[in-house]
C-alpha positions in Angstrom: -84.8 43.0 54.7 -85.5 39.7 53.8 -88.8 39.7 53.0 -88.5 43.3 51.1 -86.3 41.9 48.8 -88.1 38.8 48.1 -91.6 41.4 47.4 -89.2 43.5 45.7 -88.2 40.3 43.3 -92.0 39.6 42.7 -92.9 43.0 42.2 -90.1 43.5 39.5 -91.2 40.0 37.7 -94.9 41.1 37.6 -93.8 44.4 36.1 -92.3 42.6 33.2 -95.1 40.0 32.6 -97.8 43.1 32.6 -95.3 45.6 30.9 -95.6 43.4 27.4 -98.9 41.1 26.7 -97.7 39.6 23.3 -96.5 36.1 24.4 -92.7 34.9 23.4 -91.9 31.3 22.7 -88.6 29.8 22.7 -87.6 28.9 19.0 -86.6 24.9 18.5 -83.3 25.4 17.9 -82.8 25.8 21.7 -83.7 22.0 21.8 -80.2 21.0 21.9 -79.3 17.4 21.1 -76.4 16.0 23.5 -73.8 15.9 20.8 -74.2 20.3 21.1 -73.9 20.5 25.0 -71.2 22.8 26.1 -69.8 21.6 29.8 -68.0 24.1 31.5 -66.7 22.4 34.7 -63.2 21.8 32.7 -62.6 25.3 32.1 -62.9 24.4 28.3 -65.3 24.7 24.9 -65.5 21.1 23.7 -68.6 19.6 23.7 -69.7 16.7 26.6 -69.2 14.2 23.6 -65.6 15.1 22.7 -64.1 15.8 26.1 -62.3 13.1 28.0 -63.2 13.9 30.9 -65.9 11.6 31.9 -68.9 14.6 33.0 -72.1 13.3 33.9 -75.1 16.0 32.8 -78.6 17.2 33.9 -80.8 19.7 32.0 -83.5 20.2 30.4 -86.2 18.5 30.8 -85.0 16.5 33.3 -84.1 19.5 35.8 -87.5 20.5 35.3 -89.2 17.1 36.4 -86.5 17.0 39.5 -88.2 20.7 40.2 -91.4 19.3 40.2 -90.9 16.8 42.9 -88.6 19.0 45.3 -88.7 22.8 44.3 -87.0 24.2 47.7 -83.5 22.4 46.9 -81.3 19.8 45.5 -81.3 16.8 47.6 -83.7 14.5 45.1 -82.0 16.2 41.8 -78.4 14.4 42.9 -79.5 11.9 45.2 -81.4 9.8 42.6 -78.3 9.8 40.4 -76.2 6.6 40.2 -73.4 6.6 42.1 -74.6 9.3 44.7 -76.7 9.3 48.1 -77.5 12.5 50.3 -77.2 11.6 53.6 -79.3 13.1 56.4 -77.2 14.8 59.2 -79.9 15.3 62.0 -83.3 13.4 62.0 -85.6 16.9 63.3 -84.0 19.5 61.2 -83.5 17.5 58.4 -79.6 18.8 57.2 -77.7 16.5 54.8 -74.5 16.1 52.8 -73.9 14.5 49.6 -71.9 11.4 49.2 -70.4 10.3 46.3 -69.1 6.5 45.7 -69.2 6.0 49.1 -66.7 8.9 51.0 -68.3 11.3 53.4 -69.6 14.8 51.6 -67.2 16.9 52.8 -64.8 15.0 50.2 -67.5 16.5 47.2 -67.1 20.0 45.7 -70.1 22.0 45.4 -69.7 25.1 42.6 -72.1 27.9 41.5 -71.1 28.4 37.8 -67.7 27.7 38.3 -67.3 29.2 42.2 -66.5 27.8 44.9 -68.9 29.3 47.5 -70.3 25.7 49.8 -67.0 25.1 51.5 -66.0 25.4 54.7 -68.8 26.4 56.8 -70.9 27.7 54.4 -72.0 23.8 53.3 -74.0 23.7 56.2 -77.4 23.6 55.2 -76.0 23.9 51.7 -78.0 21.3 49.8 -81.0 22.8 51.8 -80.9 26.1 50.5 -80.0 25.2 46.6 -83.4 25.9 44.5 -82.9 24.3 41.6 -85.0 26.7 39.1 -82.8 29.0 38.1 -80.7 26.3 36.9 -80.0 25.4 33.4 -78.1 22.8 34.0 -76.1 20.6 36.4 -72.9 18.8 35.5 -70.9 16.2 37.7 -67.6 14.8 37.8 -66.9 11.6 39.6 -63.5 10.7 41.3 -60.1 12.9 42.3 -60.6 16.4 40.6 -58.7 18.2 43.1 -56.3 19.9 39.9 -59.6 21.5 38.4 -60.4 24.1 41.6 -58.3 23.0 44.2 -58.8 20.8 47.4 -62.1 19.3 48.2 -62.9 17.3 45.3 -61.4 13.6 46.3 -65.0 11.9 45.7 -66.1 14.6 42.9 -67.8 17.7 41.8 -71.2 18.9 41.2 -71.4 22.6 39.2 -74.5 24.0 39.6 -75.0 26.5 36.1 -76.6 29.5 36.5 -79.5 30.2 33.3 -78.2 33.3 31.5 -80.2 35.9 29.3 -81.4 35.4 25.7 -83.2 37.5 23.2 -86.7 35.7 23.9 -87.9 37.1 27.4 -88.5 34.4 30.1 -90.8 34.4 32.6 -91.8 31.8 34.4 -93.6 31.1 38.2 -94.0 28.2 40.2 -96.6 27.7 43.1 -95.9 24.7 44.7 -97.9 23.0 47.9 -97.5 19.9 49.8 -99.5 17.5 51.9 -96.5 17.8 54.7 -97.8 21.5 54.8 -95.3 22.9 52.6 -95.2 25.9 50.3 -93.1 27.1 47.5 -93.2 30.1 45.0 -91.0 30.6 42.7 -90.4 33.5 39.9 -87.5 33.9 37.2 -87.3 36.3 34.7 -84.7 37.2 32.1 -84.0 38.9 28.6 -81.4 40.0 26.4 -81.1 43.6 25.3 -78.3 45.0 22.9 -76.2 45.6 25.5 -76.7 44.4 28.7 -78.8 40.8 29.8 -80.7 40.4 33.5 -81.8 37.3 35.1 -83.8 37.8 38.4 -85.1 34.6 40.6 -86.6 35.5 43.9 -88.1 32.3 45.9 -90.6 31.6 49.4 -90.1 27.9 50.7 -91.4 27.0 53.8 -93.1 24.5 55.9 -94.8 23.7 59.3 -93.5 21.0 61.4 -94.5 17.5 60.3 -94.7 14.4 62.4 -95.9 11.6 60.3 -95.3 8.8 62.8 -96.4 10.4 66.1 -92.9 10.1 67.7 -93.4 13.2 69.5 -90.7 14.8 67.3 -90.1 16.6 63.5 -89.1 14.3 60.5 -89.6 18.0 58.9 -88.7 21.0 60.7 -90.3 24.5 60.6 -88.5 26.7 58.3 -89.2 29.9 56.5 -86.2 30.8 53.6 -85.7 33.4 51.1 -83.8 33.2 48.1 -82.8 36.4 46.1 -80.4 35.7 43.3 -80.3 38.9 40.7 -77.7 38.8 37.9 -76.6 41.4 35.5 -74.7 41.0 32.3 -73.1 43.8 30.1 -71.8 43.1 26.4 -69.3 45.8 25.7 -68.5 44.1 22.3 -68.3 40.9 20.5 -65.0 40.6 22.3 -65.5 41.7 25.8 -68.3 40.9 28.2 -68.7 41.0 31.9 -71.2 39.5 34.2 -72.2 40.3 38.2 -74.1 38.5 40.5 -75.7 38.2 43.8 -76.7 34.7 45.7 -78.6 35.3 49.0 -80.8 32.9 50.9 -82.0 33.7 54.7 -83.2 31.2 57.0 -84.9 30.1 59.9 -85.2 26.3 60.7 -86.6 25.0 63.7 -87.0 21.7 64.7 -87.6 19.2 67.3 -90.3 18.0 70.6 -93.7 19.3 68.4 -95.3 20.5 71.2 -92.4 22.7 72.1 -92.7 24.3 68.3 -95.9 24.4 68.8 -95.2 26.3 71.9 -96.6 23.9 74.0 -93.5 23.0 76.2 -92.8 22.3 79.8 -90.1 20.5 81.6 -91.2 17.3 79.7 -91.3 18.4 76.0 -88.4 21.3 75.7 -86.2 19.6 73.1 -85.4 21.6 70.2 -82.9 22.4 67.2 -82.8 26.2 66.1 -80.9 27.0 63.0 -81.2 30.4 61.5 -78.5 31.2 58.3 -78.0 34.4 56.5 -75.9 33.3 53.0 -74.9 36.2 50.7 -72.2 35.9 48.3 -71.3 37.7 45.2 -70.1 36.2 41.2 -67.8 38.3 39.2 -66.4 37.7 36.2 -64.9 39.6 32.7 -63.6 37.8 29.6 -62.3 39.7 26.7 -61.1 37.8 23.7 -57.9 38.7 22.2 -58.0 36.9 18.7 -61.1 34.3 17.7 -58.6 31.7 19.1 -58.0 32.8 22.8 -59.4 35.0 26.0 -58.3 36.0 29.1 -60.7 35.6 31.9 -60.6 36.9 35.0 -63.5 36.1 38.1 -63.6 36.8 41.5 -65.9 36.1 44.4 -66.9 36.7 48.0 -69.0 34.7 50.2 -70.6 35.8 53.8 -72.2 33.0 55.8 -73.3 33.0 59.5 -75.4 30.4 61.0 -76.1 29.9 64.6 -77.6 27.1 65.8 -79.5 26.7 69.4 -80.2 23.3 71.5 -80.6 23.2 75.2 -77.6 24.2 77.1 -75.7 25.2 73.9 -75.0 27.7 70.6 -73.1 27.5 68.2 -72.7 30.5 66.5 -69.8 31.4 63.5 -69.5 33.4 61.2 -67.5 32.7 57.7 -65.8 35.2 55.2 -63.9 33.8 51.7 -63.0 34.7 48.4 -62.6 33.3 45.4 -60.2 34.7 42.2 -59.0 33.3 39.1 -57.5 34.5 36.3 -56.6 32.1 33.5 -55.9 32.2 29.4 -57.7 30.0 27.0 -56.2 29.1 23.8 -58.0 26.8 21.4 -56.7 25.4 18.2 -58.0 22.7 15.8 -57.0 19.9 17.8 -55.1 21.3 20.9 -56.8 23.3 23.6 -54.7 25.3 26.6 -55.9 26.5 29.9 -53.3 27.8 31.8 -54.2 30.5 34.9 -53.9 31.0 38.8 -56.5 30.7 41.7 -56.5 32.5 45.8 -58.7 31.6 48.1 -59.1 33.3 51.5 -61.3 31.7 54.1 -62.3 32.9 58.0 -64.3 31.8 60.2 -65.0 33.7 63.7 -67.0 32.1 66.6 -69.3 34.3 69.3 -68.7 32.2 72.3 -71.5 31.5 74.5 -69.3 29.5 76.8 -65.9 29.3 77.8 -64.7 26.7 75.2 -61.6 26.8 72.8 -62.3 28.9 70.0 -62.3 27.4 66.6 -61.7 30.5 64.9 -59.4 30.3 61.8 -57.5 32.1 58.8 -56.9 30.2 55.7 -55.4 31.0 52.6 -54.5 28.7 49.5 -52.6 30.0 46.1 -52.4 27.6 43.4 -51.4 27.7 40.0 -52.9 25.1 37.1 -52.3 24.8 33.4 -54.9 21.9 31.6 -54.6 20.6 27.7 -57.4 18.9 25.8 -55.8 17.5 22.4 -57.3 15.4 19.7 -54.5 12.7 19.1 -56.7 10.9 16.0 -60.0 10.7 14.9 -61.3 8.3 17.4 -58.7 9.1 20.5 -58.4 12.3 22.4 -56.2 12.9 25.9 -57.3 16.0 28.3 -54.3 16.3 31.1 -54.2 18.6 33.8 -51.5 19.8 36.6 -52.2 22.1 39.5 -50.1 23.1 42.2 -51.4 24.9 45.7 -49.6 26.1 48.8 -52.1 26.1 52.0 -50.1 28.1 54.7 -49.7 26.2 57.7 -50.0 23.1 55.8 -47.7 22.7 52.7 -47.3 22.6 49.0 -49.4 19.6 46.7 -48.8 19.1 43.6 -52.0 17.3 41.9 -51.7 15.8 38.2 -54.6 14.6 36.5 -55.0 12.8 33.2 -57.8 11.7 31.0 -58.0 9.7 27.5 -61.7 9.1 25.1 -61.4 6.5 22.8 -63.9 6.3 19.9 -64.8 2.9 18.0 -66.9 3.6 15.3 -70.2 5.6 16.3 -71.8 3.2 19.1 -68.6 2.3 20.8 -67.0 4.8 23.2 -64.3 4.6 26.5 -63.1 7.0 28.7 -60.4 6.4 31.2 -59.0 9.2 33.9 -57.4 9.6 37.2 -56.2 11.9 39.5 -54.6 13.2 43.0 -56.6 15.0 45.2 -56.2 16.4 49.0 -58.5 18.2 51.5 -57.7 20.5 54.0 -58.6 19.8 57.7 -61.8 21.3 58.4 -64.4 20.9 61.6 -67.5 21.3 59.2 -68.0 17.9 58.6 -71.0 15.0 58.8 -69.8 13.9 62.3 -69.5 17.6 63.7 -72.8 18.4 62.6 -74.4 15.8 64.2 -73.3 17.1 67.8 -73.7 20.6 66.7 -69.9 21.4 67.1 -70.7 20.7 70.9 -67.1 20.1 73.0 -65.3 20.0 69.5 -61.9 21.3 69.7 -60.4 23.2 66.8 -58.4 21.5 64.2 -54.5 22.0 64.7 -52.3 22.3 61.8 -49.4 21.2 64.1 -50.9 17.4 64.3 -53.6 17.7 61.6 -52.4 17.0 58.5 -53.6 17.4 55.1 -55.7 14.1 53.7 -54.5 12.5 50.3 -55.8 10.6 47.3 -55.5 8.9 44.0 -58.5 8.0 42.0 -59.2 6.4 38.9 -62.5 5.5 36.9 -63.1 3.8 33.4 -66.3 3.4 31.5 -67.6 2.0 28.5 -70.5 3.3 26.1 -72.8 1.9 23.8 -75.5 3.8 21.8 -77.2 2.2 18.9 -81.1 2.7 17.1 -83.2 -0.6 17.1 -84.8 -0.2 14.1 -87.0 3.1 13.7 -88.4 3.0 17.3 -85.9 1.8 19.6 -83.4 3.7 21.0 -80.6 2.4 23.5 -77.6 3.4 25.7 -75.5 1.4 28.2 -72.8 3.1 30.4 -70.5 1.2 32.5 -68.4 2.5 34.9 -65.4 1.2 37.5 -64.4 3.2 40.3 -61.8 3.0 43.1 -60.4 5.7 45.7 -57.6 5.5 48.0 -57.8 8.4 50.9 -54.9 8.2 53.0 -54.9 8.9 56.4 -58.4 10.6 56.9 -59.2 13.2 59.6 -62.0 11.2 61.8 -63.7 12.4 65.4 -62.7 10.7 68.3 -64.1 10.8 71.2 -61.9 12.5 74.4 -62.0 11.9 78.1 -64.2 14.3 79.4 -66.5 14.2 76.7 -64.8 16.5 74.3 -64.3 15.3 70.8 -61.1 15.9 68.4 -60.2 15.3 64.9 -57.2 13.1 63.9 -55.7 11.9 61.0 -55.7 8.1 61.7 -53.5 5.3 60.8 -54.8 4.2 58.0 -56.5 4.7 54.8 -60.4 4.7 53.1 -60.7 3.0 49.6 -63.9 2.8 48.1 -64.5 0.4 45.0 -67.3 -0.4 42.8 -69.7 0.0 39.7 -72.3 1.8 38.2 -74.4 0.5 35.4 -77.0 2.9 33.4 -79.1 1.7 31.0 -81.8 4.0 28.4 -84.2 1.7 26.2 -86.3 4.5 24.4 -89.9 3.1 22.1 -92.1 5.5 20.8 -93.2 7.7 24.2 -91.7 5.3 26.6 -87.8 5.9 28.3 -87.2 3.6 30.6 -84.1 4.6 33.0 -81.9 1.4 35.2 -79.3 2.5 37.1 -77.4 -0.2 39.6 -74.6 0.8 41.7 -72.2 -1.1 43.5 -70.1 0.7 46.2 -67.5 -1.2 48.7 -66.3 1.5 50.7 -63.8 0.3 53.3 -61.5 1.7 56.8 -58.6 0.6 57.7 -57.9 1.9 60.6 -55.2 0.1 62.9 -55.1 -2.8 61.5 -58.9 -3.2 61.7 -61.1 -3.2 58.8 -64.5 -2.3 58.6 -67.4 -1.2 56.2 -67.6 2.8 55.9 -70.6 3.8 57.9 -74.1 4.9 56.3 -73.1 3.4 52.9 -75.7 0.9 50.9 -73.4 -1.5 49.0 -76.4 -2.0 46.4 -78.5 0.7 44.7 -81.0 0.2 41.8 -82.8 3.2 40.3 -85.5 2.9 38.2 -87.8 5.3 36.3 -90.7 4.7 33.6 -91.3 8.0 31.5 -94.3 8.4 29.3 -94.2 12.2 28.0 -95.9 13.1 24.9 -94.6 15.7 24.0 -96.5 19.5 25.2 -99.2 17.2 26.5 -98.2 14.8 29.0 -95.8 13.8 31.6 -96.0 10.5 33.6 -93.2 8.9 35.5 -93.1 5.9 38.1 -89.9 5.7 40.3 -88.2 3.0 42.1 -85.4 3.0 44.4 -83.5 0.2 46.4 -81.6 0.8 49.2 -79.5 -2.4 50.5 -78.9 -2.3 54.4 -75.9 0.3 55.7 -73.8 -0.4 58.6 -74.1 2.5 61.2 -71.8 4.5 63.5 -72.9 2.1 66.5 -71.9 -1.2 64.4 -75.1 -2.3 64.1 -76.9 -2.5 60.8 -80.2 -0.8 59.3 -82.5 -2.9 57.3 -82.9 -2.7 53.1 -85.9 -1.3 52.1 -87.9 0.2 48.6 -89.3 4.0 47.8 -91.4 4.3 45.3 -93.2 7.3 43.2 -95.1 8.7 40.5 -95.6 11.8 39.0 -97.9 13.5 36.4 -98.0 16.7 34.7 -100.5 18.3 32.0 -98.5 20.9 29.4 -100.5 23.5 27.5 -99.0 26.8 25.8 -98.4 29.1 28.6 -98.5 26.6 31.9 -98.9 23.4 33.1 -100.2 21.6 36.2 -98.8 18.4 37.9 -98.7 16.5 40.4 -95.8 14.0 42.9 -96.7 10.9 44.6 -93.6 10.9 46.4 -93.1 7.8 48.3 -96.4 6.4 48.2 -95.5 2.6 49.8 -95.0 5.1 52.9 -91.2 3.6 53.6 -90.1 5.1 56.9 -87.2 4.4 59.2 -89.7 4.8 62.2 -91.6 2.4 60.6 -89.4 -0.4 61.3 -86.7 1.3 63.5 -86.3 4.0 66.3 -84.8 7.1 66.1 -83.6 8.0 69.3 -82.8 6.6 72.5 -82.9 7.9 76.3 -86.1 10.1 77.0 -88.1 12.5 75.2 -86.3 15.2 77.1 -82.9 14.3 76.5 -82.7 12.5 73.2 -79.4 10.3 71.7 -80.5 10.0 68.2 -79.6 7.3 66.2 -78.0 7.1 62.4 -80.9 7.9 59.6 -80.4 6.0 57.0 -83.9 6.0 55.8 -87.2 9.0 54.9 -89.1 10.0 57.7 -91.6 12.1 56.3 -93.0 9.3 54.4 -95.2 9.1 51.8 -95.8 13.4 50.8 -98.1 14.2 47.8 -97.3 17.5 46.2 -98.8 19.3 42.9 -98.7 22.5 41.8 -98.8 24.9 38.9 -95.8 26.5 36.5 -96.5 29.7 34.4 -94.5 30.2 31.5 -95.5 34.3 29.6 
């Protein structure tokens, strides 16, 4: 079925190309300046420059460049931002989660067009199954933001905003191959007609098993994945519009002993991890403008996720069905904007039992009310506030206030200060449980597992200035602090079982992010530094939160000749990280280079990722025990090493 869907989508894309030979070009007016970018994460109509909440924006050319490096998923797109680190949880299946400012992946909420469809069981393999090529922009809010979309955003949220149709027809094909035996085929089509519009994205991503260090285990697993994302827009009138979309991902992923993967297994070479996933979600939205200043919006999504993990002597087989519904009212005035609404989440998880172990089935319902206000007090001072009340069945009521302020001092200086409360509902779907494939893991229990609660604050200072006619300078300095009370951690029990417990203590993470951008002629230099001090205090004992780099450096030098050449050099530094066995990994650098030649309708590129061949297997082992019964260590550095990828992008 997934193959037929993919082929059908490609045929539709090809048909739209052959139907018209006339070349279309996007108007220059779509090359928007930063001041004109409207973000959607806070449901506001304010531009990114005028909104008090600190929002990091990735779009346009930067999305395009990151798509050259990793067209199959969004790991690199997020990992190369300051304050964000992707943490690999499986050394042989390459599963990874996102960490913001030193907090585990479960504390970050990932949205698609404002819909929380990557939560609970559906978070598994999420970063690996989201292609970036149908995205218009990515919005990142760091710190406690549960007030916006409910529980789960203690560390922050990432909103992936899809492309929407415009009058000029868009048709893009992207073909990419890698020296690590990977192949990516992607196609995107969109167009707006008088009363309707459509977008269609289809991709096939695959890789053969790859073991550059000859450890006998796959650093990159063998996988094959299909994504098909159609979306329909209906413009009933100038006041009313609707859109309905479907996101799908079907993947088989096999990692483990290379001889097993190559079907040369025997009693010694028999270890494997087989991940089979099916992901289908719908997105429905309808909005009606009551007048020029107010509108009513109703949104709904349904998410189905099935994942089967098979390792020797153990099978995890679970299905999640979830829904999200929201109705909100927006009123915009000259100086004040109000948003008020209600949410309802349902989450049902059921396992197919393959043993006599206790079932982890659950049904969870959460209802919430929220109100948000954005007020321009004076020409240089604005405030954004919010209040949410959520009721989680079996866990109780949570009240979540939030407040942010924006100060503008002239045209060069600005500052944002904000903070809020957050919470997270107990779940077995964490980085820790991923590492053990949910084996012998007891279910969470509302009788002794409680909501994780947090508060967080952040403050930044921005400076932008032109130096003469050729140099542009931009500096952003952020300070952050988050306190998480009685966090849920996995503990071993007698008999080989595991249980999540709210510890007697807390996690606090504090630090700073520095971002510097200097542009001169066709050259742009980005320098980013992240200092993260993440501590766990448990039963009076204080230790560093595992797998968190205290110091990180991001350095990118770009040369860009408009509509002709792009050349980039990158260098990233990671300081030593504390591991779960109380030892420490070593520090390392990762360096890369990208170049792209651009013509009117197509471009070719090559990317030399990690050309210093930095690999954990060069300075540390990844497992103990035998190759038949391995015990894998924490992964804190790359395993795939130096990889070259190259491809062609066609725009018609």
